[in-house]
N, C-alpha and C positions, 0 to 999 in steps of 0.2 A: 311274390302277391301282397302281404303286407308291406314291404318295403317299396313298390312301386304304390300303395295306397297313400303311406306315411309321406313319399314324396309328392303325391296331389296335391294330399291336406297343404306340404309346405306351400306348396307352389302357391295353391286358391288362399294363403293365407295371406304371404307376401303382395300378391295381386292384391287383398283387400289392405291390408297397409300401405300399399301404394295408392291407392284409389279414396284414402283416406288422407292422405298426407295430400294427394291435391287437392283436394275435399277442401282440407284444409285451408292449404291457400290462394284455391280460391276466394275464398270467404275474405281473409286479409288482403288481399287484392279487391274488393271489392269495396271492403271498410277503408283501405288506405282513398281509394279513387274519392268517396264519399268524402274523407276528409277533407280533400285535397277541394274538390267540390265548393264545400262550404268555407274551407279555408280561402278561396279564390274569390267566393263575397264575398269577405271579410277583411280582407286583404288586399294591397296593390305593392309591384314593385317600383318603386325610386330609386334613380342613380345619384349616386355623389359621387365628388372630388376624391383621388384617393387618396389623397392629404389627409382631408375629413375623415376617412375612413380608417385609416393609420394611427390617429392623436387619437378614436375611441379607442382602437385598439389596446392601445400603451396605457387607456383612462381605466382601460376594463380589466386589467393586470392590479390595479392600485388597491388598495385594501378600501380604501373610502368609497371605490364601486359596489366592492363586496357589502358594504355598511347600509351603505343606498338601495340592493336591492338590484344591481345592474346585474347580465350576466351576459348579454349580447346586445351585438350594434343595432338590432331591432329595438332594443330598449327602451338605450341612449338615444337614440336620434327620435324615436315616437315622444318622450318626455322632452325633448328638445325643443319638438314641434307643437307638442301640449303647451309650453309653456310660453314661447313666442306669440300664438293665436290666442291665448289667453288674456295675456299683455294686453295684445291690440284687438280685446274685444270682440274675437272672432268664431273664441269656443269659450264654453259653458263647461266645467266641470263637474256639474250637478244636472244640463240638460246638453246632453251633446247631441249635434243633429245625426242625423239616423244615415246610414248606409243607404245607397238608392239601387 
């Protein structure tokens, strides 16, 4: 009888562990979904020519890129676009346009 009850306890414990794992996974999925929703509101996908993408990848391998704080293609593209728009008067670092 003791052995049977131990098996039952182990089974209940395993079920509880599985439920905890499932609940944790559900929480992580919800958190990930919220992050994506926020990110989608703040960011947009833009396609660039492969040649430019390869040039950016090569630049990112340099010490200069690391010193400048660039560690992704998105960082480089964002900085380049921000600089160009600032130069043409369409972007002000102190008062950037609000996302719609």
